[in-house]
C-alpha positions in Angstrom: 19.3 23.5 -72.0 15.9 23.9 -73.8 14.8 20.6 -72.3 16.0 21.8 -68.8 14.2 25.1 -69.2 11.0 23.4 -70.2 10.9 21.6 -66.8 12.4 24.4 -64.7 10.0 26.4 -62.6 10.1 28.7 -59.6 8.8 25.9 -57.3 11.5 23.4 -58.5 14.2 26.0 -58.0 13.1 26.8 -54.5 12.9 23.1 -53.6 16.4 22.5 -54.9 17.8 25.4 -52.9 16.0 24.3 -49.7 17.4 20.7 -50.1 20.9 22.1 -50.6 20.7 24.2 -47.5 19.3 21.3 -45.4 22.1 18.9 -46.5 24.7 21.6 -45.8 23.3 22.0 -42.3 23.5 18.3 -41.5 27.1 18.1 -42.7 28.0 21.2 -40.6 26.3 19.8 -37.6 28.0 16.4 -37.9 31.5 18.0 -38.0 30.9 20.9 -35.6 29.1 19.4 -32.6 29.5 21.1 -29.3 31.2 19.3 -26.4 28.9 16.9 -24.6 26.1 17.6 -27.1 25.6 13.9 -28.0 23.7 12.2 -25.1 23.1 8.5 -24.6 19.5 9.0 -25.9 21.0 10.1 -29.3 22.9 6.8 -29.8 21.1 3.9 -31.1 21.6 0.4 -29.7 24.7 -1.3 -31.2 26.0 2.0 -32.7 29.1 2.0 -30.6 31.3 -0.9 -31.6 34.8 -1.9 -30.6 36.5 -0.2 -33.6 34.8 3.1 -32.7 36.5 3.1 -29.2 39.7 5.0 -28.8 42.6 3.2 -27.0 42.2 3.8 -23.3 38.8 5.3 -23.7 37.1 2.7 -21.4 38.8 3.1 -18.0 38.0 1.4 -14.7 35.9 4.3 -13.5 33.7 4.0 -16.6 32.8 0.4 -15.9 29.7 -0.3 -13.8 30.1 -2.6 -10.8 29.6 -6.2 -12.0 29.7 -5.2 -15.7 32.8 -7.3 -16.5 31.8 -10.9 -15.9 33.7 -14.1 -16.7 32.0 -14.6 -20.1 33.3 -11.1 -21.2 36.9 -11.9 -20.4 39.0 -13.7 -23.1 41.0 -16.8 -22.2 44.3 -15.9 -20.7 43.5 -12.1 -20.5 43.8 -11.9 -16.7 47.3 -13.0 -15.7 49.2 -12.7 -12.4 50.5 -9.3 -13.3 47.0 -7.9 -13.8 46.0 -8.9 -10.2 46.6 -6.5 -7.4 48.0 -7.8 -4.1 45.2 -9.3 -2.1 42.8 -8.9 -5.1 41.6 -12.5 -5.1 40.2 -13.5 -1.7 38.8 -16.8 -0.4 35.3 -15.5 -0.9 36.0 -14.9 -4.6 37.1 -18.5 -5.2 34.6 -21.2 -6.1 34.6 -24.6 -4.5 37.4 -26.8 -5.8 39.0 -24.0 -7.8 42.3 -24.1 -6.0 43.6 -27.7 -6.3 46.9 -29.2 -5.3 48.3 -29.0 -8.8 47.7 -25.2 -8.9 49.7 -24.4 -5.7 53.3 -23.6 -6.3 55.9 -25.5 -4.1 56.5 -23.4 -1.0 53.5 -21.1 -1.7 51.6 -22.1 1.5 53.8 -20.8 4.3 53.1 -20.7 8.1 52.0 -17.1 7.9 49.3 -18.0 5.3 47.7 -20.6 7.5 44.9 -19.7 9.9 45.2 -20.8 13.5 44.4 -24.5 14.0 43.9 -24.9 10.2 46.1 -28.0 10.1 44.4 -30.5 12.4 45.3 -34.2 12.9 42.5 -35.3 10.6 44.0 -33.3 7.7 47.4 -35.1 7.9 48.0 -38.0 5.7 49.4 -41.2 7.2 53.2 -40.9 7.1 53.2 -37.3 6.0 55.1 -36.1 9.1 58.6 -37.4 8.7 61.8 -36.8 10.7 63.0 -34.3 8.0 59.9 -32.2 8.6 60.5 -31.8 12.4 62.7 -29.1 13.9 66.0 -30.3 15.3 65.0 -29.2 18.8 61.7 -31.2 18.7 63.3 -34.2 17.1 65.9 -34.4 19.8 63.1 -34.7 22.4 61.5 -37.7 20.7 62.0 -41.3 21.9 63.3 -43.5 19.1 64.0 -47.2 18.8 62.8 -48.2 22.3 64.1 -51.5 23.8 63.7 -53.2 27.2 66.4 -55.0 29.0 66.6 -56.8 32.4 69.1 -58.5 34.6 68.8 -60.4 37.9 71.3 -61.0 40.8 71.6 -64.4 42.6 73.8 -67.4 42.0 75.6 -68.1 38.7 72.8 -70.6 38.0 70.2 -67.9 38.6 68.9 -69.1 42.0 68.3 -66.7 44.8 71.3 -66.4 47.2 71.8 -65.5 50.8 74.1 -62.6 50.0 72.7 -59.3 51.4 72.6 -56.6 50.2 72.3 -57.5 46.5 72.9 -55.1 43.6 72.4 -55.6 39.9 72.5 -53.3 36.8 70.6 -53.8 33.6 72.7 -52.2 30.8 71.3 -50.7 27.6 72.5 -51.7 24.2 75.3 -49.7 22.7 74.2 -46.3 21.5 71.1 -46.1 23.7 70.4 -44.5 27.0 68.0 -45.4 29.9 64.8 -43.3 29.9 63.2 -45.3 32.7 63.5 -48.4 34.8 62.4 -50.5 37.7 63.1 -53.3 40.2 61.6 -56.7 41.1 62.3 -58.9 44.1 62.7 -62.6 43.2 61.6 -64.5 46.3 63.7 -67.2 48.0 63.2 -68.2 51.6 63.6 -64.7 53.0 60.3 -63.4 54.3 61.2 -59.7 54.4 63.2 -58.0 51.7 63.7 -54.2 51.4 64.4 -52.4 48.2 67.1 -49.9 48.9 67.9 -48.5 45.4 66.3 -48.1 42.0 68.1 -45.4 39.9 69.7 -44.8 36.5 73.2 -46.0 36.1 75.5 -43.2 34.8 78.7 -44.1 32.9 81.9 -42.1 33.0 80.7 -39.6 30.3 77.5 -38.9 32.3 75.2 -40.8 30.0 72.6 -43.0 31.7 73.4 -46.3 30.1 71.4 -48.6 32.4 69.3 -49.1 35.5 70.6 -50.2 38.9 68.6 -51.9 41.6 69.5 -52.9 45.1 67.8 -54.8 48.0 68.6 -56.3 51.4 67.2 -58.5 54.1 67.9 -58.7 57.9 67.4 -62.4 57.9 70.8 -64.0 57.9 71.2 -67.0 55.7 67.9 -66.4 54.0 67.9 -66.2 50.2 66.5 -63.8 47.7 67.4 -62.1 44.4 66.8 -58.7 42.9 66.0 -58.0 39.2 66.6 -54.6 37.5 64.7 -53.4 34.4 65.7 -50.7 32.0 63.8 -48.9 29.2 66.3 -47.8 26.6 66.1 -45.6 23.5 68.2 -43.6 21.1 68.5 -39.9 22.2 
């Protein structure tokens, strides 16, 4: 105590009291700040770190436009469930981002394709198979086309004097005639008239061949008629 009294003076006592009051004021201010009293200018750079942020404190409205860029998002943080419907548009995708391996089977439907987006030049050879065609369209297509012909005349194939002459070119089994024609095989007749060139219909109504007829007014003069049929599976 004697040693303390020797160094104790009025000035030292006043200084100690002033320091105590000042420190008490700082402690009081730090624990009793008024709402909104701490402004951005009072916060030093780097003072607010992640551990100092309360859960849910940083909401969408508190983020500046463009503040969250790709480098600030952790790998796998943005999943499908975090994206709103229509949130990712074509303009937001970089070139080559959406590759074939990233498209789910059945994801690209007709409603997602723009008009005329699938052009002939974008179809791979062999990509359009029968299974990819509607049944109504497939039924209209011509498949496995063959051509047949048959001529009238003598058994040896020579023109005959019979008039009129008729012959039918018949399609192979399972095929129907989709077209046909007629040809006159000349003999010694000078004038031959084609009188018929029509599909041949079987008992079930299917056109299974092509019939051709011709005649001449020149008695004993020879000629022959040949029918052609274009046949296909229908």
